[in-house]
C-alpha positions, -999 to 999 in steps of 0.1 A, spaced: 121 812 -372 106 778 -374 131 750 -365 133 719 -387 118 687 -373 140 661 -356 154 640 -384 137 607 -389 132 585 -419 96 591 -431 71 563 -428 67 539 -458 34 541 -475 11 511 -464 -1 503 -499 7 468 -510 19 469 -546 19 507 -542 52 504 -522 67 483 -550 56 510 -575 59 543 -557 58 543 -519 94 531 -513 107 555 -539 88 584 -524 103 575 -490 138 576 -504 132 610 -521 118 625 -489 147 613 -469 172 627 -494 154 660 -495 155 662 -457 192 655 -457 199 681 -484 183 709 -464 202 699 -433 236 700 -450 254 732 -439 239 735 -405 225 770 -406 191 785 -411 205 806 -440 217 774 -458 185 757 -448 163 783 -464 185 785 -495 185 747 -498 147 745 -497 146 769 -527 175 752 -545 164 715 -542 126 718 -540 99 734 -561 64 747 -556 51 729 -587 55 694 -601 68 686 -636 51 661 -659 73 630 -664 66 617 -699 68 580 -707 73 565 -741 41 549 -753 45 511 -752 33 490 -781 4 466 -775 29 437 -775 51 454 -750 21 460 -727 10 424 -730 45 411 -720 48 435 -691 13 426 -678 20 388 -682 51 392 -660 32 412 -634 4 385 -634 31 358 -629 44 377 -599 10 382 -585 1 345 -590 34 332 -574 29 355 -544 -8 345 -540 0 308 -542 32 309 -521 53 296 -549 89 304 -557 94 321 -591 119 345 -606 106 373 -628 127 398 -647 115 433 -657 134 456 -679 130 494 -677 106 495 -707 83 469 -690 84 488 -657 75 520 -675 47 502 -693 33 490 -660 35 525 -646 16 539 -676 -11 512 -677 -16 492 -645 -40 504 -618 -16 494 -590 10 519 -604 -14 548 -610 2 568 -582 35 568 -600 20 578 -634 33 611 -645 58 612 -616 84 585 -624 103 572 -654 128 543 -650 160 535 -668 183 506 -658 218 499 -670 249 483 -654 228 473 -624 220 509 -616 186 525 -618 182 561 -631 149 575 -619 135 608 -633 111 619 -606 85 645 -596 73 637 -561 54 656 -534 72 662 -501 41 666 -480 48 632 -463 77 649 -444 51 665 -420 71 697 -419 53 729 -427 81 743 -448 79 713 -472 41 713 -475 32 719 -511 67 715 -523 81 690 -548 112 671 -556 118 674 -594 150 657 -604 170 625 -610 183 598 -587 207 571 -596 211 542 -573 217 505 -568 190 484 -551 186 450 -535 161 434 -511 173 402 -493 162 386 -460 134 412 -456 158 441 -457 163 468 -483 197 481 -494 200 513 -514 233 524 -529 229 560 -539 253 570 -567 240 605 -575 211 628 -570 201 662 -585 171 684 -583 162 716 -602 195 711 -621 216 712 -588 236 682 -576 230 670 -540 260 674 -516 286 647 -517 280 642 -480 250 620 -488 270 598 -511 292 584 -484 289 547 -473 284 558 -436 254 579 -446 239 551 -467 244 526 -440 226 548 -415 198 556 -441 193 519 -449 192 510 -412 166 537 -405 146 528 -436 144 492 -427 135 498 -390 107 522 -401 95 498 -428 93 468 -404 77 489 -377 49 501 -400 44 467 -415 39 452 -380 13 479 -373 -6 472 -405 -6 435 -414 -22 441 -447 2 468 -457 32 463 -480 18 428 -486 39 421 -517 72 423 -498 62 395 -474 61 372 -504 94 383 -520 125 363 -512 149 387 -529 150 414 -555 179 433 -571 191 452 -602 211 429 -624 225 443 -657 195 461 -673 168 443 -653 150 443 -620 150 406 -609 124 395 -583 122 361 -567 91 352 -548 92 331 -516 78 296 -512 57 295 -480 
């Protein structure tokens, strides 16, 4: 029977704004899926977990159609973020969930997330309805399989490091094991995530370009708040 790969955090996608829109999210999902199939420690549980927590087909994640005014506001905020990053200016931009979903639905940089992600934000926690491919895990058993579910988490980015605070995760109607909700696991996951992100960014200077210009980002109330860096 094929053994699972040694457990490493998968590589972040080197795609500039794409990481802001999808790549980092896909990385989180892939890591969680790998943890889920390892919980239990036997091949029987492993095989069962693959069937329980992953699917052979994606699901279509529908977004509410934004009004022209909502699209205009969301695009103006994204343009402000782009301009501040390009001109090395400090600026703080706030996006609510409807604006993020409008960007996913309409902006080219977010096309990879279209039909795969829907965002809600409340009480500084993001709720993400997701349908994401797991091919990036580079494990034959996950090739062609999908994560279809919901993740709820806190998020911040400070001093060039990400911090994720997972509150819950479910796929195919099944809750993930509580073992992945512990602070020890999340500390290990965040450390591995950041090490991998910085390593790949160093290899590809043009990759993940947006984050080099971000001073901090966090979920505050019902918004994602991003502050660019003056350089």
